[in-house]
C-alpha positions as a Markdown table, in Angstrom:
| # | Residue | x | y | z |
|---|---|---|---|---|
| 1 | Met | 62.4 | -75.4 | -60.3 |
| 2 | Val | 65.6 | -73.7 | -59.3 |
| 3 | Ala | 63.7 | -70.9 | -58.0 |
| 4 | Ala | 61.3 | -73.2 | -56.3 |
| 5 | Trp | 64.1 | -75.5 | -54.7 |
| 6 | Ile | 65.4 | -72.4 | -53.5 |
| 7 | Ile | 62.0 | -71.2 | -51.9 |
| 8 | Gly | 61.5 | -74.4 | -50.3 |
| 9 | Ala | 64.9 | -74.6 | -48.5 |
| 10 | Ala | 64.4 | -71.0 | -47.5 |
| 11 | Ala | 61.1 | -72.4 | -45.6 |
| 12 | Ala | 62.5 | -75.1 | -44.2 |
| 13 | Leu | 65.5 | -72.9 | -43.1 |
| 14 | Leu | 63.3 | -70.5 | -41.5 |
| 15 | Leu | 60.4 | -73.1 | -40.2 |
| 16 | Gly | 63.8 | -74.7 | -38.6 |
| 17 | Leu | 65.1 | -71.4 | -37.4 |
| 18 | Gly | 61.0 | -70.6 | -36.0 |
| 19 | Ile | 61.2 | -73.9 | -34.1 |
| 20 | Ile | 64.8 | -73.5 | -32.3 |
| 21 | Gly | 64.1 | -69.9 | -31.3 |
| 22 | Thr | 60.7 | -71.6 | -29.3 |
| 23 | Ile | 62.6 | -74.0 | -27.6 |
| 24 | Met | 65.3 | -71.1 | -26.7 |
| 25 | Val | 62.2 | -68.9 | -25.3 |
| 26 | Phe | 61.0 | -72.2 | -23.3 |
| 27 | Ser | 64.1 | -73.2 | -22.0 |
| 28 | Ala | 64.6 | -69.6 | -20.1 |
| 29 | Phe | 61.5 | -70.0 | -18.6 |
| 30 | Gly | 62.2 | -73.7 | -17.7 |
| 31 | Arg | 61.6 | -74.8 | -13.6 |
| 32 | Asn | 64.7 | -76.7 | -12.1 |
| 33 | Ile | 65.2 | -77.2 | -8.9 |
| 34 | Ile | 68.5 | -79.4 | -8.9 |
| 35 | Ala | 68.9 | -81.1 | -5.7 |
| 36 | Glu | 72.9 | -81.8 | -4.8 |
| 37 | Glu | 74.6 | -82.9 | -1.6 |
| 38 | Ile | 78.4 | -81.0 | -1.0 |
| 39 | Phe | 80.7 | -83.0 | 0.7 |
| 40 | Leu | 83.2 | -80.7 | 2.8 |
| 41 | Ala | 85.7 | -81.9 | 5.0 |
| 42 | Gly | 85.6 | -79.2 | 7.4 |
| 43 | Leu | 82.0 | -78.8 | 8.1 |
| 44 | Pro | 80.9 | -78.5 | 11.7 |
| 45 | Pro | 79.7 | -81.6 | 12.9 |
| 46 | Glu | 76.2 | -79.6 | 13.8 |
| 47 | Phe | 75.7 | -79.0 | 10.4 |
| 48 | Asp | 75.7 | -82.4 | 8.6 |
| 49 | Gly | 72.5 | -82.4 | 6.6 |
| 50 | Phe | 72.2 | -78.3 | 6.7 |
| 51 | Arg | 70.5 | -77.5 | 3.6 |
| 52 | Ile | 70.6 | -74.2 | 1.5 |
| 53 | Leu | 68.0 | -72.6 | -1.2 |
| 54 | Phe | 70.5 | -71.1 | -3.4 |
| 55 | Ile | 69.3 | -68.8 | -6.1 |
| 56 | Thr | 70.9 | -66.2 | -8.5 |
| 57 | Asp | 70.5 | -64.2 | -11.3 |
| 58 | Ile | 66.6 | -63.3 | -11.1 |
| 59 | His | 66.8 | -60.6 | -13.0 |
| 60 | Arg | 63.3 | -60.2 | -13.5 |
| 61 | Arg | 61.4 | -63.2 | -13.6 |
| 62 | Arg | 59.1 | -63.7 | -11.3 |
| 63 | Leu | 59.8 | -66.7 | -8.3 |
| 64 | Pro | 57.6 | -70.1 | -8.6 |
| 65 | Glu | 55.5 | -70.1 | -5.6 |
| 66 | Asp | 54.2 | -73.4 | -6.5 |
| 67 | Leu | 57.4 | -74.0 | -6.6 |
| 68 | Leu | 58.8 | -73.0 | -3.4 |
| 69 | Ala | 56.3 | -72.6 | -0.9 |
| 70 | Pro | 56.6 | -76.3 | 0.0 |
| 71 | Leu | 60.3 | -76.0 | 1.1 |
| 72 | Ala | 59.4 | -74.1 | 3.6 |
| 73 | Gly | 60.5 | -75.8 | 7.1 |
| 74 | Lys | 62.6 | -78.2 | 4.2 |
| 75 | Val | 65.7 | -75.3 | 3.7 |
| 76 | Glu | 67.4 | -73.8 | 6.9 |
| 77 | Ala | 68.8 | -70.7 | 5.0 |
| 78 | Val | 67.9 | -68.9 | 1.6 |
| 79 | Phe | 71.3 | -67.2 | -0.1 |
| 80 | Leu | 70.6 | -65.1 | -3.2 |
| 81 | Gly | 73.8 | -64.7 | -5.2 |
| 82 | Gly | 73.4 | -61.2 | -6.8 |
| 83 | Asp | 71.3 | -59.6 | -10.0 |
| 84 | Ile | 67.9 | -60.2 | -7.8 |
| 85 | Thr | 66.3 | -57.6 | -10.1 |
| 86 | Glu | 67.8 | -55.5 | -13.1 |
| 87 | Lys | 66.5 | -52.1 | -14.7 |
| 88 | Gly | 63.1 | -51.9 | -15.5 |
| 89 | Asn | 62.2 | -54.7 | -13.3 |
| 90 | Pro | 58.9 | -53.6 | -11.6 |
| 91 | Leu | 59.9 | -52.9 | -7.9 |
| 92 | Thr | 56.6 | -54.7 | -7.0 |
| 93 | Arg | 57.6 | -58.4 | -8.8 |
| 94 | Leu | 61.0 | -57.8 | -6.3 |
| 95 | Ala | 59.0 | -57.0 | -3.6 |
| 96 | Asp | 56.6 | -60.4 | -4.0 |
| 97 | Asn | 60.1 | -62.5 | -4.8 |
| 98 | Met | 61.4 | -61.1 | -1.8 |
| 99 | Lys | 58.3 | -62.1 | 0.6 |
| 100 | Leu | 58.6 | -65.2 | -1.0 |
| 101 | Val | 61.5 | -66.5 | -0.4 |
| 102 | Ala | 61.6 | -64.7 | 3.6 |
| 103 | Ser | 58.9 | -67.3 | 4.0 |
| 104 | Leu | 60.5 | -70.2 | 3.3 |
| 105 | Ala | 64.0 | -69.2 | 5.6 |
| 106 | Pro | 66.5 | -66.2 | 6.7 |
| 107 | Val | 67.5 | -64.9 | 3.3 |
| 108 | Tyr | 71.1 | -63.6 | 2.9 |
| 109 | Ala | 72.2 | -61.9 | -0.4 |
| 110 | Val | 74.6 | -60.2 | -2.2 |
| 111 | His | 74.4 | -57.3 | -4.6 |
| 112 | Gly | 75.1 | -58.2 | -8.5 |
| 113 | Asn | 76.2 | -55.5 | -11.3 |
| 114 | His | 72.6 | -55.2 | -12.4 |
| 115 | Asp | 71.6 | -54.9 | -9.3 |
| 116 | Tyr | 73.7 | -51.7 | -9.7 |
| 117 | Lys | 72.3 | -51.0 | -13.2 |
| 118 | Ala | 68.2 | -50.4 | -11.2 |
| 119 | Lys | 66.6 | -48.2 | -8.4 |
| 120 | Thr | 69.2 | -50.0 | -6.2 |
| 121 | Asn | 68.1 | -47.7 | -3.1 |
| 122 | Leu | 64.7 | -48.2 | -3.4 |
| 123 | Ala | 65.3 | -52.3 | -4.2 |
| 124 | Asp | 67.6 | -52.1 | -1.5 |
| 125 | Asn | 64.7 | -50.9 | 0.9 |
| 126 | Ile | 62.4 | -54.0 | -0.3 |
| 127 | Ile | 64.8 | -56.6 | 0.2 |
| 128 | Arg | 66.1 | -55.3 | 3.4 |
| 129 | Ala | 62.3 | -54.8 | 4.5 |
| 130 | Ser | 61.6 | -58.5 | 3.9 |
| 131 | Gly | 64.6 | -59.0 | 6.9 |
| 132 | Ala | 66.7 | -60.4 | 4.7 |
| 133 | Arg | 70.3 | -59.5 | 5.4 |
| 134 | Leu | 72.0 | -57.6 | 2.8 |
| 135 | Leu | 75.8 | -58.2 | 2.8 |
| 136 | Met | 78.2 | -55.5 | 1.3 |
| 137 | Asn | 81.9 | -56.8 | 2.2 |
| 138 | Glu | 80.4 | -58.2 | 5.2 |
| 139 | Asn | 80.7 | -61.5 | 7.6 |
| 140 | Val | 78.0 | -63.2 | 9.6 |
| 141 | Ser | 77.4 | -66.3 | 11.9 |
| 142 | Ile | 75.0 | -68.7 | 10.9 |
| 143 | Glu | 74.1 | -71.0 | 14.3 |
| 144 | His | 72.9 | -74.2 | 13.9 |
| 145 | Gln | 72.1 | -77.2 | 16.6 |
| 146 | Gly | 75.0 | -76.0 | 18.8 |
| 147 | Gly | 77.3 | -74.9 | 16.0 |
| 148 | Lys | 78.7 | -72.0 | 14.1 |
| 149 | Leu | 80.1 | -71.2 | 10.5 |
| 150 | Leu | 80.8 | -68.3 | 9.2 |
| 151 | Leu | 78.7 | -66.5 | 5.4 |
| 152 | Thr | 81.0 | -63.4 | 3.6 |
| 153 | Gly | 79.1 | -61.8 | 1.8 |
| 154 | Val | 81.1 | -60.0 | -1.5 |
| 155 | Asp | 79.9 | -56.8 | -2.7 |
| 156 | Phe | 79.6 | -56.5 | -6.8 |
| 157 | Pro | 81.9 | -53.2 | -7.3 |
| 158 | Arg | 79.9 | -50.2 | -8.7 |
| 159 | Gln | 82.4 | -49.8 | -11.6 |
| 160 | Gly | 82.9 | -53.2 | -12.6 |
| 161 | Gly | 85.8 | -55.1 | -13.4 |
| 162 | Lys | 87.6 | -57.7 | -10.9 |
| 163 | Lys | 90.0 | -55.2 | -9.8 |
| 164 | Gly | 87.3 | -53.2 | -7.7 |
| 165 | Tyr | 86.5 | -55.3 | -5.3 |
| 166 | Ala | 87.1 | -54.4 | -1.9 |
| 167 | Pro | 89.6 | -56.6 | 0.5 |
| 168 | Leu | 87.6 | -59.3 | 2.4 |
| 169 | Pro | 85.8 | -58.1 | 5.8 |
| 170 | Ala | 88.8 | -59.0 | 8.8 |
| 171 | Val | 87.3 | -62.5 | 10.4 |
| 172 | Pro | 87.7 | -61.9 | 14.7 |
| 173 | Ser | 90.2 | -63.8 | 16.5 |
| 174 | Arg | 87.1 | -65.6 | 17.9 |
| 175 | Glu | 86.2 | -66.9 | 14.6 |
| 176 | Ala | 89.6 | -67.7 | 13.0 |
| 177 | Gly | 89.0 | -71.0 | 12.8 |
| 178 | Cys | 85.1 | -71.5 | 11.4 |
| 179 | Phe | 83.7 | -73.1 | 8.4 |
| 180 | Arg | 83.7 | -70.1 | 6.0 |
| 181 | Ile | 81.2 | -69.7 | 2.9 |
| 182 | Ile | 81.9 | -66.9 | 0.3 |
| 183 | Leu | 78.9 | -65.6 | -1.3 |
| 184 | Val | 79.7 | -63.6 | -4.3 |
| 185 | His | 78.0 | -62.5 | -7.4 |
| 186 | Asp | 80.9 | -62.8 | -10.3 |
| 187 | Pro | 83.1 | -66.1 | -9.8 |
| 188 | Leu | 85.7 | -63.7 | -11.4 |
| 189 | Trp | 86.8 | -62.5 | -8.1 |
| 190 | Leu | 88.5 | -64.8 | -7.4 |
| 191 | Ser | 91.0 | -64.8 | -10.3 |
| 192 | Gly | 92.0 | -61.2 | -8.4 |
| 193 | Gln | 92.4 | -62.8 | -4.6 |
| 194 | Asp | 95.8 | -63.7 | -3.7 |
| 195 | Ser | 94.3 | -66.6 | -1.3 |
| 196 | Val | 90.8 | -68.1 | -1.1 |
| 197 | Pro | 90.2 | -68.0 | 2.8 |
| 198 | Ala | 87.1 | -70.5 | 2.4 |
| 199 | Asp | 85.8 | -74.0 | 2.4 |
| 200 | Leu | 82.8 | -73.2 | -0.2 |
| 201 | Ile | 82.7 | -70.2 | -2.4 |
| 202 | Leu | 79.2 | -69.8 | -4.6 |
| 203 | Ala | 78.5 | -67.7 | -7.4 |
| 204 | Gly | 76.4 | -66.7 | -10.1 |
| 205 | His | 76.7 | -64.6 | -13.4 |
| 206 | Thr | 77.8 | -66.2 | -16.4 |
| 207 | His | 74.1 | -67.9 | -16.4 |
| 208 | Gly | 76.4 | -71.2 | -18.0 |
| 209 | Gly | 76.6 | -69.3 | -20.8 |
| 210 | Gln | 73.2 | -68.5 | -21.6 |
| 211 | Val | 73.5 | -69.4 | -25.2 |
| 212 | Val | 75.5 | -72.5 | -25.5 |
| 213 | Leu | 76.9 | -72.2 | -29.1 |
| 214 | Pro | 79.1 | -75.3 | -30.7 |
| 215 | Phe | 82.6 | -75.8 | -31.3 |
| 216 | Ser | 83.1 | -74.5 | -27.9 |
| 217 | Leu | 82.8 | -71.1 | -28.6 |
| 218 | Gln | 82.1 | -68.5 | -25.6 |
| 219 | Met | 80.0 | -65.6 | -25.0 |
| 220 | His | 82.1 | -63.9 | -22.3 |
| 221 | Ala | 85.8 | -62.7 | -23.1 |
| 222 | Asp | 87.2 | -63.1 | -20.2 |
| 223 | Pro | 89.4 | -67.1 | -20.5 |
| 224 | Phe | 88.7 | -67.2 | -16.3 |
| 225 | Tyr | 85.1 | -68.7 | -18.1 |
| 226 | Arg | 86.4 | -71.0 | -19.9 |
| 227 | Thr | 86.9 | -73.2 | -17.5 |
| 228 | Tyr | 84.9 | -71.9 | -14.4 |
| 229 | Asn | 81.6 | -71.8 | -16.6 |
| 230 | Ala | 79.0 | -73.5 | -14.7 |
| 231 | Gly | 78.8 | -76.4 | -11.9 |
| 232 | Lys | 81.1 | -77.6 | -9.1 |
| 233 | Phe | 85.0 | -77.4 | -9.3 |
| 234 | Thr | 87.4 | -77.5 | -6.6 |
| 235 | Val | 89.8 | -74.0 | -6.3 |
| 236 | Pro | 93.4 | -74.1 | -4.4 |
| 237 | Arg | 92.6 | -71.7 | -0.9 |
| 238 | Lys | 96.8 | -70.5 | -2.3 |
| 239 | Asp | 97.4 | -70.3 | 1.9 |
| 240 | Gly | 100.0 | -72.4 | 1.7 |
| 241 | Ser | 98.3 | -75.7 | 3.3 |
| 242 | Gly | 97.6 | -77.5 | 0.0 |
| 243 | Ala | 94.2 | -77.0 | 1.0 |
| 244 | Glu | 91.2 | -76.6 | -1.4 |
| 245 | Ala | 87.8 | -75.0 | -1.5 |
| 246 | Lys | 84.9 | -76.2 | -3.3 |
| 247 | Leu | 83.2 | -73.9 | -5.7 |
| 248 | Leu | 79.3 | -74.1 | -7.1 |
| 249 | Ile | 78.4 | -72.0 | -10.5 |
| 250 | Ser | 74.9 | -71.5 | -10.6 |
| 251 | Arg | 73.8 | -71.0 | -14.0 |
| 252 | Gly | 71.0 | -68.6 | -13.0 |
| 253 | Phe | 67.5 | -68.3 | -13.1 |
| 254 | Gly | 66.7 | -65.4 | -14.8 |
| 255 | Thr | 68.5 | -64.8 | -18.4 |
| 256 | Ala | 70.1 | -61.2 | -19.5 |
| 257 | His | 69.5 | -59.0 | -21.9 |
| 258 | Leu | 67.3 | -61.4 | -24.0 |
| 259 | Pro | 64.8 | -64.3 | -23.0 |
| 260 | Val | 66.5 | -66.9 | -24.3 |
| 261 | Arg | 68.2 | -69.9 | -23.5 |
| 262 | Trp | 70.4 | -72.9 | -25.4 |
| 263 | Arg | 72.2 | -76.0 | -24.2 |
| 264 | Ser | 72.4 | -73.6 | -20.3 |
| 265 | Pro | 68.9 | -74.5 | -18.9 |
| 266 | Ala | 67.7 | -72.3 | -15.7 |
| 267 | Glu | 68.5 | -73.5 | -12.6 |
| 268 | Ile | 67.6 | -73.2 | -8.7 |
| 269 | His | 69.5 | -75.0 | -6.5 |
| 270 | Val | 68.9 | -76.9 | -2.8 |
| 271 | Leu | 72.6 | -77.8 | -1.6 |
| 272 | Thr | 72.3 | -80.2 | 1.6 |
| 273 | Leu | 76.0 | -79.2 | 3.0 |
| 274 | Arg | 77.2 | -83.5 | 4.4 |
| 275 | Gln | 80.6 | -83.6 | 6.3 |
| 276 | Gly | 83.2 | -85.3 | 5.4 |
| 277 | Lys | 84.9 | -86.6 | 1.4 |
| 278 | Asp | 82.9 | -87.4 | -1.5 |
| 279 | Arg | 86.2 | -89.5 | -2.7 |
| 280 | Gly | 87.1 | -87.1 | -5.1 |
| 281 | Lys | 84.0 | -86.1 | -6.6 |
| 282 | Thr | 83.2 | -82.0 | -7.1 |
């Protein structure tokens, strides 16, 4: 009787684990597009309604053409937030992904840590050959309807860590007052900055924890991620003005190490920039 009870309990446990495992794998291949507005007090009026397709942490996933192709002509720019590929990912898949996003709108990209573990030179050639602008600690001006904003791409340090980042590139005096977006792979970059001279920061890397454990347990060791894990935040610019910047951390589209997710679904973003304040909401 006891042996039968133990066998039954073990079978139920294995069944439960199997169901959970199936859900985790299924979640890893989710296809969520999150459409949201971001209100920014300093946004030039010409950019009110400007739409950005923001994708980060693709890793080895194939971007879904049926989901993204209808966005052609409906977004003004594509931002890729790093980990565009990874070690072992077929270069043909990277080429297909880049061809797809480049067909939608002008593409701007930065490196993530896994991009430097892949065949980086070959991958970079594919990224650039698609027409994408790969920003390695560079500024680029984006013009729209007669207005201009400044995009700064922060390159992930090859040696890793939060202290290996290069200083932000200098802003030309003629663009000193421009609205500025910073595209950076790992939001941990923020913790090493004396000031944050930007209005909007877009980041990824965290995967939202990828597997979110109970009791607020974290997969990431650095305590920074206990607060800045995924979602929208405001962060102080630390420039003495008292102003704040908006921060969006994406859970990303792919997965690191294992193709599993739990309570942290894969996501792609369509961000509509709006001028003005959103009554305290981020």
